[in-house]
N, C-alpha and C positions, 0 to 999 in steps of 0.2 A: 395612237394605237398602243394598246397595252401589250408589253412583252409576253410571249407565250408562257413563260414561267410564272407570271403574275396573274394569269387569267384564272377565272373560277372554273370549277368542275373538273371531272376526271376525263381524260381523253378517251374517245371511242366508247362512251357509255350513253345510255338513255335513262330517263326518269329522274335525273338530278336537276335541281333548279338552276344550276350553273351560277351559283352565288357563293360568296364567302360568308359563312355564318360563324360569328364569334360568340361563344357562350361563356360567361364569367360567373363563377359561384362566389357568393358574397356572404360573409358573416358580419352581423351587426356588432358594433363595439360593445364591450362588456358593460352591463348595467343600463343599457339603453332600452326603453320600452318599445314594444312593437309599434305603437302609434307614433312615437317620436321618430322611429326609424323610417316608417312609411312617409311621414310628413317631410322629413328632410330629403329623402331620396327622390320622392315625386316632385316636390315643390321648390327645392333648391338645386340639388345636384343635377337632376335630369333636365331642368329648365336651362341651366347654364350649358349643358352638353349639347342640347338639341341644335342650336344654330351652328356650332362648330361641326357637328356631324353632317348637317345639311350642306355645308360648304364642300364636303368630300363625298358627295353622291350617295349618302346613306339611303338604303331602300326601306329599312325599318329599324326601330329601336324600341325595345320593350323591357319591362320589369315584371318578373313573376315572383310573388312572395310565398314563402313557406314558413309561416309563423305558428305560434301556439294554437290558434284556432284551426289552421289547416292540418297540423300534425295530429291534433285530437280527432278531428273529423275522419281523416283517412285511417287512423288506428281503430276507430269505432267501426268503420266500414269493413276493415280487414281483420276484425276480431283480435286486435293488438299484435298482429303478425307482420305488419309492414316494416320493411328494412329501409328506413328513411336516411337520406343524406343529412349530415349535420351542418346544413347551411340555411341561411335565412332568406336569401333572394337569389334569383338568376337574372342576370342582365344579358340581353341578347341583341346583338347588332347584326344586320344583314347588309353587306356591301356587294356591289356588282363585280368586284375583283380585289385581289390582294394589293394592288397599287393604291386603290382608294382607302383601304384599311391602313396601309402604311402611311399614307399622307395624313390621315387623321391622327395616328399614333405619334407622329413626329411634328404635328402642328403645335406651335408655341402655346396657343390657347387651349388646345387639347391636353397638352402635357401639364398645363397649369391646373387642370381639373383634379389632378392627383392630390394636390394640396388640400382639397376639401374632404378627401377620404377620411382623415382623422376625426372629422366631425360626426361620422355615422358608421364607419365600417372598420374591421380589423384587417388591414392589408396583408398581414403575415399569413392569414388563412385563405386568401384569395387564390382560386384555381381557374384555369380556362381550358376550353377546347375550341379548335378552329377547324372548319372543313366545309364541305358542300352538304346539301340536304337532299336526300332521296325521298321523293314524294310517293306515297302509297295511296292516301286519300286526301283530297283537297276540296274544300267547300262542300263536304258531305259526299263527294263523288270519288269513286275509285279512279286512279290515274293509270293510263296505259292499258 
């Protein structure tokens, strides 16, 4: 049984997924090309992380890229008025509760993954948000 303080979701609410969603904003290391960044993150780092995350009941793990092509496209769509974040990727983890997230964060194999960061990202720029996710539309359908 997960202690109440480590459970997901906000008490006495509806519409939340009742998950713990951790979103990390990532900047690639200086001088790294977009293609090298994608290749390392997808094919090296994420592949090492996946089995460790699965050990700790991960629901989903995804990477969203915000690179030169994406920035140019959205600026074209928004007539150069988009106020974009200065990050290159968003890494999103969804766990069933804070206990699972904590177990991953303090897993020796999980902690060892941080050593790979120097190969593709600037840790000094990394930022995160953690919380539950309120669903408005899911699978194309309005929720609730």
